[in-house]
C-alpha positions in Angstrom: 117.6 121.2 -33.8 119.3 119.5 -36.1 119.6 116.3 -37.5 121.3 116.4 -38.4 138.5 108.7 -19.4 138.8 109.6 -16.8 137.5 107.5 -13.4 135.3 110.2 -10.9 136.6 110.8 -7.8 133.9 111.2 -5.1 133.2 114.8 -4.6 133.3 116.8 -1.3 130.4 116.2 1.5 128.3 113.4 -1.3 129.2 109.9 -2.0 126.7 109.4 -3.8 128.0 112.4 -6.4 130.9 112.4 -9.0 133.1 115.1 -10.0 134.2 115.0 -13.8 136.7 116.3 -16.1 134.1 117.5 -18.8 137.0 118.9 -21.2 137.9 115.4 -21.9 136.3 114.6 -25.5 134.8 111.2 -24.2 131.1 109.9 -25.4 129.8 109.4 -21.3 131.0 113.4 -21.3 129.3 114.4 -23.7 126.0 112.9 -23.7 125.7 114.1 -20.2 126.9 117.6 -21.6 124.3 117.8 -23.4 121.5 116.2 -21.1 122.4 119.2 -18.4 121.9 121.7 -21.6 119.2 120.8 -22.2 117.4 120.4 -18.5 119.1 124.0 -17.9 117.9 126.2 -21.4 114.7 124.1 -22.5 113.6 122.0 -19.5 114.7 125.7 -17.2 115.5 123.4 -14.5 118.2 125.0 -11.5 121.7 123.9 -11.5 121.0 122.2 -8.5 117.9 120.0 -9.9 120.4 119.5 -13.0 123.0 118.2 -10.6 120.2 115.6 -8.3 119.0 114.0 -11.5 122.8 113.8 -13.1 124.2 112.3 -9.9 127.1 115.2 -9.9 127.8 118.7 -8.0 126.6 121.7 -8.8 130.5 123.0 -9.3 130.0 120.5 -12.8 126.8 121.1 -13.2 128.4 125.1 -14.0 131.5 124.0 -15.8 129.2 121.1 -18.7 126.9 124.1 -19.7 130.6 126.7 -19.5 131.7 123.8 -22.2 128.5 123.7 -24.1 128.9 127.0 -24.6 131.9 126.8 -26.1 131.3 124.6 -27.9 128.5 126.5 -29.6 126.6 124.0 -28.8 124.2 126.1 -27.0 122.6 128.5 -29.6 118.9 129.0 -29.2 117.9 125.2 -29.4 120.5 122.7 -28.6 122.9 121.8 -31.6 123.9 118.8 -30.1 122.0 114.8 -30.2 121.8 112.2 -28.3 123.0 108.9 -30.4 120.4 107.3 -28.4 117.5 109.4 -29.5 119.0 108.8 -33.5 118.8 104.8 -33.4 115.3 105.6 -31.2 113.7 107.9 -34.1 114.4 105.0 -36.5 113.0 102.7 -34.3 109.7 104.3 -34.9 109.9 105.2 -38.4 110.6 101.5 -39.4 107.6 100.7 -37.4 105.4 102.9 -38.5 106.6 104.1 -41.8 107.0 107.4 -41.9 109.5 109.9 -43.1 110.9 111.6 -40.4 110.9 111.5 -36.9 112.5 114.2 -34.2 112.9 113.1 -30.5 113.2 115.1 -27.9 114.9 113.9 -24.7 114.0 113.9 -21.1 115.3 114.6 -18.1 113.1 112.4 -16.1 110.4 110.2 -17.7 107.8 111.6 -15.4 109.1 115.1 -16.5 106.2 117.3 -17.8 107.2 116.8 -21.8 105.3 120.2 -23.1 108.3 121.9 -22.8 110.7 119.3 -24.3 108.4 118.3 -27.7 107.3 122.3 -28.2 111.4 123.5 -28.5 112.0 120.0 -31.0 109.1 121.4 -33.1 109.8 125.4 -33.0 113.3 124.4 -33.5 111.7 121.6 -36.4 110.1 124.9 -38.1 112.1 127.0 -38.2 114.1 125.5 -40.9 111.5 124.1 -43.0 108.9 127.1 -43.3 109.9 128.9 -46.9 108.6 131.7 -48.9 105.7 130.5 -50.9 104.3 127.5 -48.6 100.3 128.1 -47.3 100.1 125.9 -43.9 96.9 124.3 -42.1 97.5 124.5 -38.5 95.7 122.3 -35.4 95.5 123.8 -31.9 96.2 123.0 -28.4 98.7 123.8 -25.8 101.2 121.9 -27.4 101.1 123.7 -30.6 100.8 127.0 -28.9 104.2 126.4 -26.9 105.9 126.3 -30.1 105.5 129.7 -30.7 108.3 130.6 -28.5 110.5 128.5 -30.0 110.5 129.8 -33.1 113.1 132.1 -35.0 110.4 134.8 -36.2 111.4 136.0 -39.9 110.1 137.5 -43.0 109.0 135.5 -46.1 107.1 136.1 -48.8 103.6 135.1 -50.2 103.5 133.3 -46.7 99.8 131.9 -45.3 98.7 130.0 -42.5 95.0 128.7 -42.1 93.4 127.7 -38.6 92.0 124.0 -39.3 89.1 124.3 -36.5 86.9 127.1 -35.6 87.0 129.0 -32.4 86.0 129.9 -28.9 83.7 132.7 -28.2 85.7 133.7 -25.0 89.2 134.8 -25.0 91.5 131.9 -23.9 94.7 130.9 -23.9 93.6 127.7 -26.2 91.8 129.7 -28.8 93.0 128.5 -32.3 92.8 131.1 -34.0 95.3 132.8 -31.3 97.7 130.0 -32.2 97.2 130.3 -36.5 97.1 134.1 -35.9 100.3 134.3 -33.6 101.8 131.9 -35.6 101.5 133.9 -39.2 102.9 137.1 -37.2 106.1 135.0 -36.7 106.5 135.0 -40.4 105.1 138.2 -41.4 102.3 136.6 -43.2 98.4 135.9 -43.8 96.7 134.4 -41.5 93.0 132.9 -42.3 90.7 132.2 -39.6 87.4 129.9 -39.3 84.8 132.6 -37.7 82.3 130.6 -36.4 82.0 128.5 -32.7 84.4 124.9 -33.3 81.2 123.2 -32.6 78.2 124.2 -33.6 74.6 123.1 -32.4 72.9 121.5 -35.7 74.0 120.5 -38.9 71.6 123.6 -40.8 74.1 125.8 -38.4 77.4 123.9 -39.9 76.0 123.6 -43.8 74.8 127.7 -43.2 77.5 128.4 -41.8 80.1 127.0 -44.5 77.6 127.8 -47.7 76.3 130.3 -47.0 78.2 133.0 -44.8 81.0 133.2 -46.3 83.4 130.3 -44.8 83.3 128.2 -47.8 86.6 129.9 -49.4 88.6 129.4 -46.5 87.3 125.5 -46.2 88.9 126.1 -50.3 91.9 126.7 -49.5 92.5 124.3 -47.6 92.6 121.8 -50.5 95.5 123.5 -51.5 98.0 123.0 -48.4 101.9 122.5 -48.3 101.9 121.4 -44.9 99.6 120.7 -41.8 101.2 120.6 -38.2 98.9 119.5 -35.3 98.2 117.9 -32.1 95.9 115.2 -30.3 94.0 115.4 -27.4 93.1 112.2 -25.5 89.6 110.8 -24.9 91.4 109.1 -21.2 91.5 112.4 -20.0 89.3 115.6 -18.9 92.9 117.5 -19.2 92.6 117.8 -22.9 92.0 120.9 -24.6 88.6 120.3 -25.6 87.6 118.8 -22.5 88.9 122.1 -20.6 87.6 125.1 -22.7 84.1 123.0 -22.0 83.0 121.8 -25.7 83.2 118.4 -24.5 81.6 117.6 -21.1 81.7 114.3 -19.5 78.5 112.2 -20.9 79.9 112.7 -25.0 83.1 111.7 -22.9 81.5 108.5 -21.7 79.4 108.3 -24.9 83.4 108.8 -27.6 84.6 106.2 -24.9 81.5 103.6 -25.4 82.0 103.9 -29.1 85.8 103.1 -28.8 87.3 106.6 -29.1 90.5 107.0 -27.8 91.5 110.7 -29.0 90.7 113.4 -31.4 92.3 115.5 -34.3 90.3 119.1 -35.1 87.5 117.4 -33.0 87.2 113.7 -35.2 87.2 111.0 -33.3 88.5 107.9 -33.6 89.8 104.6 -32.1 93.3 102.7 -31.7 93.2 101.4 -35.1 93.0 105.2 -36.7 89.0 104.8 -37.8 86.7 107.9 -37.1 83.7 106.3 -34.7 80.3 106.9 -35.6 78.8 109.5 -33.3 76.4 112.2 -33.9 79.8 115.1 -32.5 80.9 114.7 -36.2 78.3 116.7 -37.4 78.3 119.2 -35.5 82.5 120.4 -35.7 83.3 123.3 -38.0 86.7 121.8 -39.1 88.1 120.6 -42.0 87.5 116.8 -42.8 90.2 114.6 -42.7 90.8 113.0 -45.8 91.8 116.5 -46.2 94.3 116.3 -43.7 95.1 112.4 -45.8 96.3 114.5 -49.0 98.1 117.4 -47.8 101.9 115.8 -48.9 103.6 117.4 -45.4 101.4 116.0 -42.3 103.9 117.0 -38.9 102.6 116.1 -36.0 103.2 116.9 -32.5 102.4 115.3 -29.5 102.8 113.4 -26.2 102.2 112.4 -22.4 101.8 109.1 -20.9 98.0 109.9 -21.1 98.3 110.5 -25.6 100.1 106.8 -26.6 96.8 105.4 -28.0 95.8 108.5 -29.5 99.0 108.5 -31.2 98.6 105.3 -32.4 95.5 106.0 -34.0 96.6 108.7 -35.5 99.5 107.0 -37.1 96.9 104.9 -39.0 94.2 107.7 -39.5 96.5 110.6 -41.3 100.2 108.9 -41.5 101.4 111.6 -40.4 104.8 112.1 -42.8 106.8 114.0 -39.4 106.4 113.3 -35.9 107.5 114.7 -33.7 107.4 113.6 -29.9 109.6 112.8 -25.9 111.5 109.8 -25.8 109.6 108.1 -22.9 106.7 108.7 -25.5 108.1 107.0 -28.2 109.1 104.1 -25.5 106.0 103.3 -25.0 104.2 104.3 -28.8 106.9 101.3 -29.6 105.6 99.1 -27.0 101.3 99.0 -27.6 102.6 98.8 -31.6 104.7 95.3 -30.2 101.6 94.7 -28.2 99.2 94.6 -31.3 101.0 92.9 -33.5 101.9 90.0 -31.0 98.5 89.6 -30.6 97.5 90.0 -34.1 100.5 86.9 -34.8 98.4 84.6 -32.4 94.7 85.6 -33.9 96.0 84.9 -36.8 97.4 81.4 -36.0 94.1 80.7 -33.6 92.6 81.7 -36.8 
């Protein structure tokens, strides 16, 4: 994705549907056409489903999709853009002091945002990665889903470094799997942390780094051009660390008691972006947050109703330079930030 009337008549058989002239150069029509294209090509909804959401007939959707192709608005992704999202992006940039925000549209507020976020992330990465870059990557469902939306090409001296240890069982959400596939898309070199994401003791962690050859990978992470990260949420057991069994209900409860709302590379933090005091941090085989904070380009891509608190904390923890999310998550994040500001102002007045 790049940054870049006719009065409706009642359709036969349904008084709620309208036949629209998709060829008319009208803002409302073009916006609807872009939403139809996004739902069809990115969210992979059927034409009947799109017609139901947009309140038009299926024939109108067919015409809209054909018009989008004729205008070259549909290539690998959606080349057109929605003006209301541009305003929303700017608002998020100003609220959190970000350099760039990319917001993907959703067909409905309750839709799973990951396909849309992943498509937007894949398009962004296709544009910005280049020869000679060294990129550190996290893991999770959102990041893995971006792979199918990235335009593969050969790059020179391109390096990908996994910032977190892996898991012993072959699973789809293995940190090593994403890092390796991401490197392969650009025919680059991939470097992994060949150790569990969590170990059993501080001594084991120290030994692996100092005496088992992992120190060189951690040193490489000190000289990154970009990091690509997503966040997990403490509020739900659907986040990747819980699904793969690294954290159990006891961990989740004790972290929540300390105020944790989310994790980034298994570093757990509160809504104000402060790392919580918890022994799990001594067992994590991942690059430190202080290292992440020094990387010049910090890309955070994530969204979903359950991750709003985690995203709010991540804004303060790593201060991403690029944030990619969906429109519903962006609005909820702004609402949360406005509430925080209001409470702070009330507290100051009372004091």
